[in-house]
Every structure is written in C-alpha cells, then in structure tokens.
C-alpha positions in Angstrom: 44.7 106.3 93.0 43.9 103.0 92.7 43.6 101.6 96.7 44.8 98.0 97.6 42.1 95.7 98.8 42.7 95.1 103.0 44.4 91.6 101.9 47.2 92.4 100.3 48.1 95.4 102.3 49.1 92.7 104.8 50.7 91.0 102.5 52.7 93.9 101.4 53.4 94.7 105.1 54.8 91.7 106.0 59.2 92.0 106.4 60.5 91.1 102.8 63.1 88.1 103.7 64.6 88.2 100.2 66.0 91.7 100.9 65.6 95.5 100.1 66.7 95.1 96.1 64.0 92.5 95.6 60.7 92.7 95.4 58.2 90.5 96.9 55.3 88.4 95.2 52.8 91.2 96.7 55.0 94.1 95.0 55.7 91.8 91.2 51.6 91.5 91.4 51.2 94.9 91.6 53.2 96.0 89.7 52.8 93.4 86.7 49.3 91.6 86.8 47.1 93.9 89.0 45.6 96.5 86.1 44.8 93.0 84.1 43.1 91.0 86.7 42.3 93.4 89.7 44.2 94.1 93.1 43.1 90.9 94.8 42.9 89.3 91.6 38.5 90.2 91.0 39.4 90.9 87.5 39.4 93.8 85.5 38.5 95.4 82.4 40.5 93.3 80.3 40.5 90.2 82.1 36.7 90.2 84.0 36.9 87.2 85.2 38.4 86.5 88.9 41.5 85.0 89.1 41.0 81.8 90.5 41.6 78.0 90.4 42.8 74.9 90.5 46.2 74.9 89.8 48.6 74.2 91.9 51.5 76.6 93.1 54.3 75.0 90.9 52.2 75.6 87.6 50.8 78.8 88.4 54.8 79.6 88.2 55.5 77.6 84.6 52.4 79.4 83.1 53.9 83.0 84.3 56.7 81.9 83.5 55.8 81.3 80.0 53.5 83.5 78.7 52.4 86.1 81.4 52.4 89.3 81.1 50.3 89.1 78.2 52.3 91.8 76.8 55.2 91.1 77.5 55.8 86.8 77.7 58.6 86.0 79.0 60.0 89.2 81.4 58.5 87.3 84.8 60.6 84.5 85.0 62.7 82.7 87.5 62.1 83.6 91.3 60.5 86.3 90.4 57.6 83.9 88.3 58.0 82.0 91.7 57.3 84.5 93.9 54.7 86.3 92.1 52.6 82.4 92.0 53.2 81.9 95.6 51.8 85.4 96.6 48.7 84.7 93.7 48.1 81.5 95.1 48.2 82.0 98.3 46.2 85.1 98.4 43.2 84.8 96.6 43.8 82.1 93.6 43.5 78.9 95.7 40.3 77.0 97.0 41.6 77.4 100.7 42.2 80.6 99.8 38.8 81.7 98.2 37.0 79.5 101.3 39.4 82.1 103.7 37.8 85.0 101.5 34.5 83.9 101.6 33.9 82.3 104.8 33.9 78.8 105.4 30.9 76.8 103.4 28.1 76.0 105.6 25.5 72.8 106.0 22.7 74.5 104.0 19.0 74.6 104.6 17.7 72.1 102.1 14.7 71.2 100.9 13.9 67.7 99.1 15.2 67.2 95.7 12.9 66.7 92.4 14.1 63.0 92.9 14.0 62.8 97.0 10.2 64.5 96.9 8.9 61.5 94.6 10.6 58.6 95.9 9.4 60.2 100.0 6.4 60.2 98.4 5.9 56.6 97.0 7.9 54.9 100.4 5.6 57.0 102.8 1.9 56.1 100.7 3.6 52.2 100.8 5.1 52.1 103.8 3.0 50.4 105.5 2.4 47.2 106.9 -1.1 46.6 104.8 1.2 47.5 102.1 4.2 45.9 102.5 7.0 45.8 99.5 9.9 43.5 101.2 10.5 41.2 98.3 11.2 37.4 99.3 14.2 35.8 100.2 14.4 34.6 96.3 13.3 36.2 93.4 14.1 35.0 89.8 13.9 37.0 86.7 11.5 36.2 84.6 7.5 35.8 84.9 5.6 33.0 86.4 3.9 31.4 83.0 0.3 29.3 83.2 -0.7 27.7 79.9 -3.8 26.5 79.7 -5.7 24.2 76.9 -9.5 23.9 76.4 -11.7 21.3 75.2 -13.8 23.6 73.3 -16.2 23.1 76.2 -15.5 26.1 78.2 -13.2 23.6 80.6 -9.7 24.3 81.0 -6.8 22.4 81.9 -3.6 23.9 83.0 -0.5 21.9 80.9 2.7 24.5 81.4 3.6 26.1 84.4 6.9 27.9 84.4 8.8 30.8 84.9 9.8 32.3 81.6 12.4 35.3 80.5 10.9 37.4 78.4 7.6 37.1 76.9 8.0 36.8 73.1 6.4 33.5 71.7 5.7 31.9 68.2 3.2 29.0 69.4 3.8 27.3 66.3 7.5 27.3 65.5 9.7 28.6 69.1 8.0 27.5 71.9 9.7 24.5 73.5 6.6 22.1 75.4 4.1 23.6 73.1 3.7 20.7 71.8 0.9 20.1 74.6 -0.9 22.4 73.5 -2.8 20.9 70.6 -6.7 21.9 71.4 -8.2 24.2 69.4 -8.6 27.0 71.6 -5.7 28.2 74.7 -4.6 30.2 76.8 -2.0 31.8 79.0 -1.4 34.3 82.0 1.6 35.7 83.1 2.6 37.3 86.3 5.3 39.0 88.7 6.7 42.5 88.4 8.4 44.7 86.2 11.3 47.0 87.7 11.3 50.6 85.9 14.9 51.8 84.3 14.4 55.5 84.8 11.6 57.6 85.9 9.0 59.1 83.6 6.0 57.9 81.0 6.2 53.9 79.8 4.4 52.7 76.9 4.1 49.6 77.2 3.3 47.3 74.2 1.2 44.0 73.4 1.9 42.4 70.2 -1.1 39.6 69.5 -3.4 38.2 66.9 -5.4 37.2 69.5 -7.0 38.3 72.7 -5.1 39.8 75.0 -5.2 42.2 78.6 -2.2 44.0 80.4 -2.1 45.4 84.1 0.9 47.5 85.4 0.5 48.5 88.8 -3.2 48.0 89.1 -4.8 45.0 89.2 -8.4 46.4 88.9 -8.0 48.3 85.6 -6.5 47.3 82.7 -3.8 49.0 81.0 -4.7 47.2 77.9 -7.6 45.6 77.5 -8.1 43.7 74.5 -10.3 41.0 75.7 -13.4 41.5 73.2 -10.9 42.0 70.0 -12.4 42.9 66.6 -10.6 43.1 63.1 -7.1 43.1 62.2 -5.4 44.5 65.0 -2.1 43.5 65.9 -0.4 46.1 68.3 -1.9 47.4 71.5 -0.3 50.2 73.6 -1.0 51.6 77.2 1.3 54.6 79.0 1.7 54.8 82.9 3.9 56.8 85.1 6.7 54.9 86.6 9.7 55.9 88.9 12.9 54.2 88.8 14.3 51.2 90.2 10.9 50.5 92.0 9.1 47.0 90.9 5.7 47.3 90.0 2.8 44.7 89.7 2.1 43.4 86.1 -0.1 40.4 84.6 -0.5 39.0 80.9 -3.1 37.2 79.5 -3.3 36.1 76.2 -6.2 33.7 74.7 -6.4 32.0 71.4 -10.3 31.1 71.2 -11.3 28.8 67.7 -11.4 31.7 66.0 -7.7 31.1 65.6 -8.1 27.6 64.0 -8.4 25.8 61.1 -8.4 22.1 60.2 -6.3 21.4 57.0 -7.5 19.0 53.8 -5.8 15.5 55.8 -8.8 17.1 58.9 -5.2 17.9 61.4 -5.3 20.5 63.4 -3.6 23.7 61.8 -3.2 27.0 63.4 -3.1 30.4 61.9 -0.8 32.8 63.6 -0.2 32.7 66.9 2.2 35.0 68.7 2.4 37.0 71.7 5.5 39.8 72.8 5.1 42.0 75.9 7.2 45.4 75.0 7.2 48.4 76.6 9.2 52.0 75.8 11.0 53.4 78.4 11.5 57.0 78.8 14.1 58.4 75.8 14.5 54.9 75.1 13.2 52.5 72.3 10.9 50.4 72.3 11.4 46.7 73.3 11.2 43.5 73.9 10.5 44.0 78.2 14.1 42.2 79.7 14.7 39.2 81.8 16.5 41.5 84.3 13.4 44.2 84.7 11.1 40.9 85.3 10.9 39.5 88.8 8.8 36.1 88.8 7.4 37.4 92.4 4.5 40.0 93.0 4.7 43.7 94.1 2.1 45.2 96.2 0.8 48.2 93.7 2.6 51.9 94.7 1.8 55.2 94.1 3.9 57.0 91.6 3.5 60.7 92.0 3.3 62.8 88.3 3.8 66.2 89.6 6.2 67.9 87.6 8.7 70.0 89.7 11.1 72.9 88.7 15.0 71.1 87.9 17.1 71.4 90.9 20.0 73.2 91.0 23.0 72.1 89.6 25.2 75.5 89.7 27.5 73.8 92.1 27.9 70.4 90.3 25.1 68.6 91.8 21.4 68.2 92.5 20.7 70.4 95.5 17.4 71.8 97.1 18.4 75.3 97.7 16.1 77.2 95.9 12.4 77.8 96.5 10.4 79.4 93.6 7.1 80.1 93.2 7.0 77.2 91.0 8.9 75.0 93.0 6.1 76.1 96.3 3.2 75.9 93.2 4.4 72.2 92.5 4.8 70.9 96.5 1.5 72.1 96.6 -0.1 69.9 93.4 2.2 67.0 94.5 0.1 67.1 97.7 -3.5 67.3 96.2 -2.5 64.5 94.2 -1.3 62.5 97.1 -4.1 63.6 99.2 -6.4 62.5 96.4 -4.9 58.8 96.0 -5.0 58.4 99.6 -8.2 59.1 99.7 -9.6 56.8 96.3 -7.6 53.8 98.3 -7.6 54.4 102.7 -9.3 51.2 102.4 -5.9 49.4 101.4 -3.8 51.8 102.3 -4.8 52.0 106.1 -5.7 48.5 106.9 -9.6 50.3 108.0 -12.3 48.7 106.6 -15.0 51.3 105.6 -17.8 49.9 107.8 -15.3 49.1 110.6 -16.7 50.1 114.3 -13.7 52.1 115.0 -13.1 53.4 112.1 -12.4 57.0 113.6 -9.9 56.1 116.0 -8.4 53.6 113.9 -7.8 56.5 110.7 -6.2 58.6 113.8 -3.8 55.6 114.3 -3.2 55.3 110.5 -2.6 59.4 110.6 -0.4 59.4 113.1 2.2 57.0 111.8 1.9 58.6 108.3 3.3 61.7 110.1 5.8 60.9 111.5 6.6 58.5 108.8 7.3 62.0 106.4 8.6 64.0 109.8 11.2 61.2 110.0 10.7 61.6 113.6 8.1 61.0 116.4 5.3 63.4 117.0 5.0 65.5 119.9 1.6 66.3 121.4 1.3 69.7 120.1 2.5 68.2 117.1 -0.6 65.6 117.1 -3.4 67.9 118.0 -2.1 69.8 115.2 -1.5 67.3 112.5 -4.2 64.8 113.5 -6.3 65.4 116.0 -7.6 68.6 114.8 -8.7 67.7 111.3 -10.1 64.6 112.5 -12.0 67.5 115.1 -13.2 70.0 112.3 -13.3 67.9 109.4 -17.1 67.0 108.6 -16.7 63.1 108.0 -13.6 61.2 108.5 -12.3 60.8 104.9 -12.3 64.2 104.7 -10.1 64.8 107.3 -7.5 62.6 106.5 -7.6 64.5 102.7 -6.9 67.7 105.0 -3.9 65.9 107.5 -2.4 64.9 103.6 -2.7 67.8 102.7 -0.9 69.6 105.8 1.5 66.6 106.1 3.0 67.4 102.7 3.0 71.4 102.9 4.9 71.3 106.3 8.4 72.1 106.6 9.2 68.9 108.3 8.4 67.2 105.4 9.2 69.0 102.5 13.1 69.9 104.9 15.9 67.9 105.5 18.8 69.8 106.7 19.2 72.5 109.1 21.1 75.6 108.1 23.4 74.4 111.4 27.9 74.0 111.3 28.6 71.0 112.9 28.4 70.5 116.4 24.9 72.0 116.0 22.1 69.9 118.3 20.3 66.7 116.7 19.7 63.4 117.7 19.2 60.0 116.5 16.6 60.8 114.0 18.9 63.3 112.0 21.0 60.5 111.6 18.3 58.6 110.4 17.2 60.8 107.7 20.7 60.9 106.2 21.3 57.3 106.1 17.9 57.0 104.4 18.3 59.9 101.9 22.3 59.2 101.4 21.8 56.1 99.8 17.9 56.0 99.2 17.4 59.6 98.3 14.5 58.8 100.2 12.7 58.2 104.2 13.9 56.0 106.1 12.3 52.2 106.8 10.8 51.1 110.0 13.9 49.0 111.1 15.9 52.6 111.1 13.3 54.7 112.7 13.1 51.6 115.8 17.1 51.9 115.4 17.1 55.6 115.9 14.5 55.2 118.7 16.1 52.3 120.6 19.6 54.2 121.1 21.1 52.0 118.3 22.3 55.0 116.5 24.8 56.4 118.5 28.2 55.5 117.1 29.5 54.5 113.9 29.3 51.4 114.2 26.0 51.4 114.8 25.6 53.5 111.6 28.0 51.3 109.2 25.6 47.9 110.4 22.5 49.6 109.3 24.4 51.2 106.1 25.5 47.4 105.6 21.7 46.4 105.7 20.3 49.3 103.5 23.3 49.2 100.6 21.4 45.6 99.3 19.0 47.8 98.5 17.4 48.5 94.9 16.9 51.7 96.1 21.1 52.0 96.8 21.4 50.4 93.1 19.1 52.7 91.2 21.1 56.1 93.6 24.5 54.9 92.3 23.3 54.4 88.6 22.7 58.1 88.7 25.3 58.8 90.1 27.6 57.1 87.8 25.6 58.8 84.7 26.0 61.9 85.9 29.6 61.3 86.9 30.0 60.1 83.1 27.6 63.2 81.9 25.0 61.5 80.3 22.4 61.1 82.5 19.9 63.9 80.4 21.2 62.0 77.0 18.0 62.3 75.0 19.9 61.5 71.6 23.0 60.6 69.9 22.2 62.5 66.2 24.8 61.1 63.3 25.2 62.2 60.0 22.8 59.6 58.0 25.5 59.1 55.9 28.3 58.3 57.1 25.9 55.7 59.8 23.2 55.0 57.9 22.1 52.2 61.0 23.2 54.0 63.8 19.5 55.0 65.3 17.3 54.9 68.4 17.6 51.5 68.4 21.5 51.4 68.6 21.4 54.3 71.7 19.3 52.6 73.5 21.7 49.2 73.5 24.0 52.0 74.1 23.0 52.9 76.9 21.8 49.3 78.2 25.1 48.3 78.1 27.3 51.6 79.9 24.1 50.7 82.2 25.8 46.5 82.4 29.2 47.9 82.5 28.1 49.9 85.6 26.4 47.7 88.1 28.6 44.7 87.4 31.6 47.2 88.6 29.9 48.7 91.3 28.2 45.5 93.0 31.0 43.2 92.4 33.3 41.6 95.3 36.0 44.2 94.9 33.5 47.4 93.7 37.1 48.5 92.1 37.0 52.2 90.4 39.7 51.8 88.5 38.3 48.9 86.6 35.6 51.4 85.6 38.7 53.2 83.3 40.7 49.7 82.7 38.3 46.9 81.5 38.6 45.8 77.6 35.6 44.4 77.7 31.6 45.7 76.6 28.4 44.2 76.9 27.3 43.8 73.7 24.4 42.5 71.8 23.5 41.3 67.7 22.4 44.3 67.3 25.4 46.8 68.7 28.2 43.6 67.9 27.6 44.6 63.7 28.9 48.4 64.9 31.4 46.9 67.4 32.9 43.8 66.6 32.0 40.1 68.7 31.1 37.4 66.4 27.4 37.6 67.8 24.1 36.5 65.4 22.0 38.9 64.9 19.2 38.1 67.5 21.9 37.7 71.1 20.7 38.8 74.2 23.8 41.1 75.5 26.6 39.7 76.5 30.4 40.9 77.5 32.7 40.5 74.9 36.0 41.4 74.5 35.6 42.9 70.5 39.8 43.1 70.6 41.8 42.5 73.3 44.0 46.4 74.0 40.7 48.4 72.1 38.8 49.3 74.8 39.8 51.4 78.1 36.7 51.5 80.7 34.0 53.8 80.4 36.7 56.3 78.7 36.4 54.5 75.5 32.6 53.2 75.8 31.0 54.0 72.8 27.9 55.6 74.6 30.4 58.3 76.0 32.2 58.4 72.5 29.7 59.2 70.5 27.8 61.8 73.1 31.0 63.6 73.3 31.1 63.7 69.3 29.6 65.6 66.5 27.2 64.4 63.9 30.3 63.5 61.8 33.4 63.8 63.4 35.2 62.8 66.9 35.5 66.3 69.4 38.6 66.4 71.3 37.4 69.4 73.0 34.2 67.8 74.0 36.1 64.7 74.9 38.9 66.6 76.7 36.9 69.2 78.8 34.8 65.7 79.9 38.3 64.0 81.0 39.7 67.3 82.9 36.4 68.5 84.4 34.8 65.2 85.7 37.3 62.2 85.9 40.6 64.8 87.0 38.2 67.9 88.4 39.8 70.0 86.9 38.3 73.8 86.6 38.2 75.3 83.5 36.3 78.7 82.3 33.6 78.9 79.7 35.2 80.1 76.4 34.8 84.1 76.3 33.2 83.7 72.5 30.3 81.1 70.8 33.0 78.2 70.1 32.0 76.8 65.9 34.3 74.2 64.6 36.0 74.4 61.7 34.0 72.9 59.3 36.2 69.3 57.9 35.4 70.8 53.9 37.5 73.5 54.9 39.9 72.7 55.4 39.8 68.5 53.3 43.5 67.8 54.1 43.5 68.1 57.5 42.2 65.4 60.1 40.2 66.3 63.1 43.2 66.8 65.7 45.1 69.0 62.8 42.0 71.5 62.4 41.5 71.7 66.3 45.3 72.1 66.5 44.8 75.0 63.9 41.9 76.5 65.4 42.9 76.9 69.0 46.2 77.7 68.1 45.7 81.6 69.2 46.6 82.8 72.7 43.2 83.4 74.1 42.7 79.4 73.4 46.1 78.1 75.3 45.3 78.3 78.7 42.8 76.2 78.9 43.3 74.3 75.6 46.7 73.1 76.5 44.9 71.1 79.5 42.2 70.4 77.0 43.6 69.2 74.1 46.2 66.9 75.0 43.8 64.9 76.6 40.9 65.0 73.9 43.7 64.0 71.5 45.0 60.5 73.8 40.5 59.4 72.1 41.2 60.2 67.9 41.3 56.3 67.6 38.1 56.6 68.3 35.1 58.0 65.3 32.2 60.2 66.0 30.1 56.7 67.2 32.7 55.3 69.3 33.9 52.3 66.4 37.7 52.1 66.3 40.3 53.0 63.5 43.9 53.7 62.6 43.5 56.3 60.7 41.4 59.3 59.5 41.1 61.1 56.1 44.2 58.6 55.2 46.4 60.0 57.6 47.8 57.5 60.8 45.9 58.3 63.8 48.1 60.9 66.4 46.5 59.6 69.9 49.9 61.5 72.2 48.7 63.8 75.2 49.5 64.4 77.9 48.8 65.8 81.7 50.9 68.3 83.8 49.6 67.2 87.2 48.6 69.8 90.2 52.6 69.2 90.9 53.9 70.5 88.2 54.6 66.6 87.1 54.1 66.0 83.0 53.3 62.9 81.9 53.0 61.9 78.3 50.4 59.3 77.0 51.4 57.8 73.2 47.6 56.8 73.8 44.1 56.3 75.7 45.2 53.1 77.5 48.4 55.3 78.8 45.9 57.7 80.3 44.0 55.0 81.6 46.7 53.6 83.5 47.5 57.4 84.8 44.0 58.3 86.5 43.7 54.7 88.0 46.2 55.5 90.0 46.1 59.5 90.2 45.5 60.9 93.4 43.7 64.0 91.4 41.4 61.6 89.6 41.0 60.2 92.8 40.1 63.2 94.7 37.3 64.5 92.3 35.2 61.0 92.5 35.3 61.3 96.0 34.3 65.2 95.6 31.7 64.4 93.5 30.2 60.9 95.1 30.2 62.8 98.5 28.2 65.7 96.7 25.9 63.2 95.3 25.3 61.5 98.6 24.9 64.3 100.5 24.0 66.8 98.9 25.9 69.5 100.3 29.4 71.1 99.9 32.2 68.9 100.9 34.6 72.1 102.7 31.4 72.8 105.5 32.5 69.3 107.3 35.8 70.7 107.0 38.7 71.3 105.6 40.4 68.1 105.6 38.1 66.1 104.8 38.1 65.5 100.5 42.2 64.3 101.7 40.3 62.1 104.1 38.2 60.6 102.1 40.5 60.1 99.8 43.0 58.2 101.6 40.4 56.8 103.1 39.7 55.2 99.1 43.2 54.6 98.2 43.8 52.4 101.4 40.8 50.4 100.7 42.2 49.9 97.4 39.5 52.1 95.8 36.8 50.1 96.7 33.6 52.3 95.9 30.6 50.6 97.9 33.4 51.0 100.9 33.9 54.8 100.0 30.2 54.7 100.0 29.5 53.8 103.4 32.4 56.2 104.5 30.8 59.1 103.9 27.8 58.2 105.3 29.4 57.0 108.6 31.5 60.1 108.7 28.2 62.6 107.8 25.3 60.9 109.9 26.3 61.5 113.5 27.4 65.5 112.7 25.7 67.8 115.4 23.7 64.4 116.3 23.6 64.4 120.5 26.5 61.7 121.4 
C-alpha cells in the first residue's frame, strides 16, 4: 500500500465541512489524480514532472473540469473540480506552497558574476585620484578635429579646429571648410574618447590612401601604425578588448604628403583621391563608421580591460548569479589576478602616482596598497588585515615591485573581494559598508566609488533617505545606463543573439549589416524610453515608431535616403506595438523562412507575463511548409499542436503567438500569407480565470500595459537583475509590495530601480 505524505495526511484529517457524503479535495485527489501525479504531486511514471506551476486556483479548476482525469476527461467537474483544485493549489502546486515545502529561500552566498568581476577590476585599477575618470560637466558627442596646412618646407599652420561628429571624409568632395586646405601637404588629428557597446574584442579599421596612425586606450603604442606607407593598401586594422559602457581614449592622425598631389596642365593644384574613414567592428556586429553617439570630445584616461575568460554564470533561475564554484572558476579568477597584478606592476608609477626615484617610495607604495585593498574589500582594513595584505608582503618581498605584485595577487584571490553577499537571512548583522556595496553593485555591477564609501564611513547610509540620495546621484552614471540596457536585452531574450540567418531566396538583402542595425535600433528605443522624463514601462509596449536608418528603411518603410543616419520614424500609424513588434525580436523568434507563433508565444508567456511553462516532452520539429502547401503558418501550428499531450501548454502559447502573425520572418508587416488573409486573433486566461480576447497585437499590447501579471513579472525580473538574489528571500510579500509601488508611480522604471535598491540596501544592517 502506498503511504500518504505527511502533508496529504494532515489535510485528510481536517474536518469535512462539506458533509460526509461529499468527499473533500484530498480524497478526490487520492482517488482520481494520485496514480498519475504522485501522492504529493511529486510525479509518477506516467507523468514524472512535479505538479507545480503558476495557474490560479480558478484556472486549475477549469482545466481539471475540461481535461482530467486523462483516461476519463469530464468526470471531475463542478464542485468536485473546485475542491480538488483548492487542495492541489494549497498543498503543493502554488509558489507559496512550494516555498513552504522547500523552506523559504535564503539570501545566498554569492561570488561576483562575470560582468561584476570585470567591471570591479576595471574600477579597482583605475579608481584612484591619479587616474580619475570623472567626465567634464559639458561633453559633446564627436571628436575634436584639428586640420593643418603645410607649406612644403615643414611648417604647419592650423586652419580648422572643430568637433566632428564622425570621421568619414572625402577631402575633395563632401567636406565643408576644406577649401582652406589648398596646400600640397595637409594633416589632421582627431582626439577624444570612444564608448564601447558590448564587452569583447573590437576591430578598429582606418580606411585611407595616405599615412595614418590610431591609438585606442594606450596613448604610447599605436593600435594601427601606417605612418610610413608603402604599396597600395588603403585598409588598416587592429584589435583590442574593451568593456561595455566604458569610455576609452582614442587618437587618430592623418597626413597627406606631396605624393598625393599633382599639377594639372593649366598649372593648378589637383589632388589624388584623399579620403579617411574611422570604423569599428564591435563583438557580434557588422563593421561601420563609429557613430557619433559612441564618440566623446573629452579625453578619458587609459583604463584596464581584463581579458581573462571566466566560466559562464548560472542562469538556471532566470538571471545571472554567482552561486556555482568550480575548478574552472577558481583557475579563471587566479588567471585574472595574475593578469591584473602584471598590469599594475607595468603601470605602477602612473597608477600609484609614485615615481620610481621617489625618496619615500616604499612607504608611498604601502599607502597605495592599503587604499587598493580597502577599495577591493569595500571597507576599511582592520590592523590585522593591513598587516596580512600589505605590510607582510613588503616585508618578505625582495623589492617593492615584487611586493606590489604579491599584495595584488593576495587581495584579488581573497573571498573579501570575490564574494559580495554573505549567506545570511534578513536581520543578520551588517553595516553601512554592506549597504554601499549593495547600492553600487545593484546600479553599476561594480565597486562603490569614493563618495559612496565616504557616506558609509560618516554615517550617511543609515536611513532610506540616505540611500535614495546616493542612488539618485549614481543612477545618472554611464555604468547604470549600461546595466539597465543589459537588463532590457535579457528581458527580451536578445542579449546573446549572434546572428539571424534567413532564407537567402526569400530575403536576399537581409545580411549581417541589417541585423547589426536592427540591434542598434532596438537599443536606441530602449535607452530613450528608460531615460525619458516619465521612464514609462507602458511605452515599451505601446509606442508605434521605430528607429530606422537608410538601410533599415528599405525593409521597414520610412522613406529615408540610403545613407540616412538613425532617426525615429513611424512607418505606418498603428502598425507597430513597441518591443512586441520590433523587427529584431520578431526575426529572432522566427524560423529562417517563416514566422514562429510558438517561439513568439513562449517569449510573451514566460518573459512578459511570467507564466511557467514546462519543456516539451519530445524535441519539437515544425511541420515543413511544403508538406502542407495549402496551409498558412497559423493553420500548420494548430494542426501540429492539436494532440492532447500538447494542449495544456499550447493553449497558452498559441493564442499569444498568433497575435503577431501580421509580421513575417524578418518582422515586416503583411496582410496575407500563402494567399490567405492573416488571422491575428488570440486570447489569454488570467490567473483569476478571466478570458481576454485580442483581435491583434495592439489589443494584446494594451492588455499587457495594464496587466498586474505582466507588471509583476517585469518587477520580478528587474529585481533579480539588480539584486541577483531570490525575491522571496526578502519576504513573501516583497513582490506584491514592489508591484504596487510600480503601478502607483505610473509604471516608472527608473523609480522602480531606486525603490528596489532602497528596500534591499539596508537589509541586515545595524540601525
């Protein structure tokens, strides 16, 4: 005889208030459900998956009444279905029941994620007064350009000084003011900073017929050196590793000597072809002229960009978290410490501000080392720590340079640097420096800056008001904007898209350049919405415009010139519905030749509405279009997902995905497919059991913009991205509380970020 679980026995022992002749929910479950789902919903041979999910109790009752038991559907209906649904929901199905069974989630011991590790190292090495990274109050986009005329005898005269938005010039045709450069020999310099888009290897490209040199993040050694030019080469390349969102110094030199000049028969000056372009190829993107938005006229200091590869972070919970420790991770962090120590040693005078011939060099380097360790550990050193990490290393090393290497290696392999959150429950001991770290890692994925550490040291992080003040200061930093862009791309499941291959016969011009432009288009829209005055989440779903350039306008409308830069365009009023219909997402959630209502529906259900979906029992291969030439995509999907094993999930997925059928495999709007009018109707059943029908994606977008379920899913994802801890660890009502704050503040995303950090920063700190 199968033994009942303690939980089921407890429920069975409760008084049967419905009457002796009406079985309670636990009895019904034992009689009709347990043989397939296990006595406690743990699963059985026929259905090994645990009986858990996020349907409401009302939804469960409707599903049971319609489909259960599987061998006799329709035999558990009415009050009986409601009773067994209530039992299942309260005993083991709901998130609350699961939390009770498994015990409440805890704040987990967590090491730095891959991005946190890289960003923290960059700020640690570059975070001292001698390498100050604060940008000027006024900073224009573009590079400072200086143009010089030469008289042929070596004398140069500056004739133009201005800010150039990009470097793409033809000195004989399209360059205003170049009539001032009528001498045989000319030269130009462009200087400022370049802001990296993503973390990874960048290929910089200079195209010119003449002499050139390019420096990027190293003003001593050129990345490209073609100052002495020979042959007919006109393209020069160099690669360098950069971190996303950071500004790096850049300088470009160009010179045309007398070899580029001839005289025409009338003895007038004539120029051979004289052009110069400054381009780049960011990670997983196409080569392009570096856009104005990624150039700054100010000079940034040289910055450390660690290249050590770390194992990918665990994403099994739906967000990046540093909970897994492996031999590979230990080895990678050791390699990262060695790389950093080598960099510090090679740039010691510059980083420490201590000259090699300084009379008190040892004591000054010890002072630098102490500050380095305090910054790495996010708090002042105790006397014992100072002795271990600093003084001891200078005592045993053969010289001061070796001592610096030793202490950097020791600091960067210490748990005090590698781990940022103790495995404690709310209410455990903590202090203002813990709060400072939660603020800075929450906003920047990096270390507290000097001002935040000062606030912690002087008692200015004791209250919510203190925290909010610091967050409002720090959220304007480029690092916060970079982290938020990363969140949106993860939320939309496009953060790791490498390429979007499409059928070359159907979409012959849909190439890597178009894909790269589409990603830029999406990022421009996300940045604009997030950092607008209202920062309104609902606009992410309701906006009917796109950022297009000339190349994209060819595909998606907008009537722009072929070489037009990005601008906001409404291709056709009422055609688009925010991110749901952005071509980059639509192309990502499609096959090479056709749309994919299943991929699109899964994305909306999981990421936008927070619905838990089980993976399909078998590998899913879509029906080929040529097998059913008379059917359109919607009809083929309905045919393939008709079997009863598919219905429970596809009853949610398909009606959501069908609302996007007005858009083909590359996200272009269409009115028909395969000679048939598009049917974009769909529906969704809420947790309360209410069914909402949609005539198209615009109805769906309006529903999502006002849906508590969608708001809750968005809040949960943003919380996890910022805090990197389970939200239930901060209390069973935390999600509901934050969702109410979000809706009460008109879905202001920026205010939600501030609220999340304000609520978690002081958790466990002494008041």
